[in-house]
C-alpha positions, -999 to 999 in steps of 0.1 A, spaced: -650 482 347 -653 519 340 -626 531 364 -623 566 350 -661 572 352 -662 558 387 -634 582 398 -651 612 381 -684 603 398 -667 602 432 -649 634 425 -681 652 416 -703 634 442 -726 621 415 -745 589 422 -752 559 400 -789 567 404 -784 602 391 -764 591 360 -788 562 353 -817 587 353 -798 610 330 -793 583 304 -828 568 309 -820 534 324 -824 517 357 -798 519 385 -793 482 381 -786 485 344 -762 513 351 -744 492 377 -740 464 351 -725 489 326 -703 505 353 -689 471 363 -683 461 327 -709 434 325 -727 453 297 -712 479 274 -724 515 273 -741 525 241 -723 553 222 -754 575 227 -751 570 265 -714 578 265 -721 611 247 -748 620 272 -726 612 302 -696 631 287 -718 661 280 -733 660 315 -698 658 331 -684 685 307 -657 661 295 -646 645 262 -657 609 257 -621 597 256 -614 613 290 -640 590 305 -643 559 284 -609 554 267 -590 527 285 -560 539 304 -536 517 283 -544 539 252 -539 573 268 -502 577 263 -498 562 229 -473 582 208 -479 563 175 -511 569 154 -534 541 144 -514 533 112 -481 530 132 -464 559 116 
């Protein structure tokens, strides 16, 4: 489930229909992506982030990765 995206949509009063139209898919397809049944394509994530004036990781990075202090190599 895309919790951050849902919260941002509520905050900005943006509908699923509106974002679905922006990325060129049906509202049903968008709902499946929003609920985690289908993954967003990277191109769709870039379009959404640009539309919301956010970085992709601000919207799509899972919360559990936000506060990591180590880098990927574990240094």
